[in-house]
C-alpha positions in Angstrom: 32.9 44.7 70.8 33.1 41.3 68.9 32.2 43.5 65.7 34.7 46.3 66.5 37.5 43.8 67.2 36.9 42.1 63.7 36.8 45.7 61.9 40.3 46.4 63.6 41.6 43.2 63.1 40.8 43.6 59.1 42.2 47.0 59.0 45.7 45.4 60.0 45.4 43.0 57.3 44.0 45.1 54.4 45.5 48.3 53.4 43.1 48.7 50.6 39.3 48.9 51.6 37.2 46.1 49.9 34.1 46.8 47.9 31.6 46.4 50.3 33.6 48.8 52.7 33.5 51.2 50.1 29.9 51.5 49.7 29.4 51.6 53.3 32.0 54.4 53.6 30.4 56.2 50.6 26.7 55.8 52.2 27.5 56.7 55.8 30.9 57.3 57.3 31.5 60.2 54.4 28.6 62.0 55.5 29.4 62.0 59.2 32.8 63.1 58.6 32.3 65.6 56.0 31.9 68.6 58.5 35.3 68.2 59.8 36.7 67.4 56.2 35.4 70.8 54.9 37.4 72.4 57.9 40.4 70.8 56.7 40.1 71.9 53.2 39.5 75.4 54.4 42.6 75.4 56.4 44.7 73.8 53.6 43.4 76.7 50.8 44.3 79.3 53.5 48.0 77.8 53.5 48.5 77.0 49.7 46.7 78.5 46.8 48.7 76.9 44.0 51.2 74.5 43.1 50.7 70.4 43.4 49.1 68.6 46.3 48.7 65.0 47.1 45.7 63.5 49.0 47.1 60.0 50.3 44.2 57.6 50.9 41.9 59.9 49.0 38.9 57.4 49.2 35.7 58.8 47.4 37.5 62.2 46.7 35.5 64.3 49.1 38.3 66.4 50.5 40.6 66.5 47.2 37.4 67.9 45.4 36.6 70.4 48.0 40.1 71.6 47.8 40.0 71.6 44.1 36.9 73.9 44.3 38.4 76.2 46.6 41.7 76.6 44.9 41.5 76.5 41.1 45.3 77.2 40.7 46.3 74.2 42.9 46.6 70.8 41.0 45.5 68.1 43.2 46.4 64.3 42.9 44.3 61.8 44.9 45.7 58.4 45.4 44.1 55.2 46.8 44.9 51.6 46.9 41.2 50.6 46.3 40.2 50.6 42.6 36.5 51.1 43.6 37.3 54.4 45.4 39.3 55.7 42.8 36.3 54.9 40.1 34.0 56.9 42.6 36.4 59.5 43.3 37.0 60.1 39.5 33.1 60.2 38.8 32.7 62.7 41.5 35.5 64.9 40.3 34.8 64.8 36.8 33.5 68.6 36.7 37.0 69.8 38.1 39.9 69.8 35.7 42.6 70.5 38.4 41.8 67.2 40.3 43.0 63.8 39.3 42.7 60.3 41.0 45.3 57.6 40.7 45.5 53.9 41.7 48.6 53.9 43.6 50.3 52.7 46.9 51.7 55.3 49.1 55.0 53.2 49.8 55.8 54.0 46.1 54.6 57.6 45.4 54.6 58.1 41.6 56.1 61.4 41.9 59.7 62.9 41.3 61.9 63.7 44.1 61.2 67.6 45.5 58.3 68.0 43.2 55.2 68.2 45.5 54.0 71.4 47.4 51.9 69.7 50.0 50.6 66.4 51.3 47.5 65.7 53.1 45.8 62.5 54.6 42.6 62.0 56.4 41.7 58.7 57.9 44.1 56.4 56.0 47.3 56.3 58.6 45.9 53.3 60.5 45.6 51.4 57.4 49.3 51.8 56.4 51.2 48.4 57.0 54.6 50.1 56.6 53.9 53.6 58.0 57.7 54.5 57.9 58.2 53.8 54.4 55.1 55.9 53.6 56.3 59.0 55.9 59.7 58.6 54.0 58.1 58.8 50.8 56.4 61.9 51.6 59.5 63.2 52.6 61.2 62.3 49.6 58.4 64.1 46.9 58.1 67.1 49.1 60.1 70.0 48.0 62.2 71.7 50.7 60.3 73.9 53.5 57.0 72.4 52.8 54.5 70.3 54.8 52.4 67.1 55.0 49.3 67.1 57.2 48.2 63.3 58.2 45.1 63.2 60.0 43.6 60.1 61.6 41.0 59.2 64.3 41.7 59.7 67.8 39.8 58.8 70.8 39.8 58.6 74.6 40.6 62.3 74.3 41.5 64.7 77.3 38.2 65.6 79.3 38.7 69.4 78.2 38.4 68.3 74.2 35.4 66.2 74.7 33.6 69.3 76.2 34.9 71.1 72.9 33.6 68.5 70.6 30.2 68.3 72.4 29.4 72.1 72.1 30.6 71.9 68.3 28.8 68.8 66.9 26.2 68.1 69.9 26.3 65.3 72.2 24.4 62.9 69.6 26.8 63.4 66.7 29.7 63.3 69.2 28.6 59.7 70.1 28.7 58.9 66.6 31.8 60.4 65.6 33.5 58.7 68.7 32.6 55.3 67.5 34.0 55.8 64.3 37.1 57.2 65.5 37.2 54.2 67.9 37.3 51.8 64.6 39.4 54.1 62.5 42.2 55.7 64.4 44.2 55.2 67.8 44.1 55.8 71.2 45.3 59.3 72.7 47.8 57.4 74.7 49.1 55.3 71.5 49.7 58.6 69.7 51.9 60.0 72.5 53.9 57.0 72.8 54.1 54.3 70.2 53.2 56.7 67.2 55.7 59.6 68.4 58.4 56.8 68.8 57.4 55.8 65.1 57.9 59.3 63.8 61.2 59.7 65.4 62.3 56.8 63.2 61.2 58.7 60.0 63.1 61.5 58.0 60.7 63.8 59.6 62.1 63.1 63.0 63.5 66.7 63.9 60.2 68.5 62.4 57.0 67.1 63.4 54.2 68.2 65.9 51.1 66.5 67.1 48.0 68.4 67.3 44.5 67.5 68.4 41.9 69.3 66.3 38.2 68.6 65.4 38.3 65.4 66.8 41.2 64.2 64.7 44.9 63.8 65.4 47.0 66.2 63.0 50.5 65.0 62.3 52.0 68.1 61.1 55.2 67.2 59.2 57.8 69.6 57.9 60.5 68.9 55.5 63.6 71.3 56.1 65.1 73.4 53.3 67.4 71.4 51.0 
């Protein structure tokens, strides 16, 4: 419990993951979450096959690269605050010409207004110190009638969801994933109260849904026609 509290406190203080955290993530957490991120990649390429996509908080590049493999006509920009993450991701993605990794802060996305076709983020939302600014930046760069899918950890699921996850991953892996989600995400009730109220203060306030999927909470955000 003390270690868990320490990690949660550090996440509040630090948006960028320090080098030792990057090493641990690359060695362990990424492997545990890779199955669900593959499913997210497949869902994305079923929705969009060309254009420009941003992966906010792209980490070591797993999701960006899996999307790039499946959609060669799609240009992917992975952005992250950690220099070490960007270095590792750039090395991992060097075989793919359609994926690029940049050191950048999501409160100032280095893209023009109405220039992006899709935004995705997995597991970085809980690190954002200024989430409303990030959501509004996503809104700014998205083209009209396009979407952002923001995924983050969710724990204390409804009982029916627990049963589904155990059937899918097995009890042992479910136990591990739940521990990771507890350190890297929000309680089910927080999503339905605090996070919902936060989204209602953003430019997506009239066009968002919260969907529990694969053990993640998916914030499905749409920018209306302009």
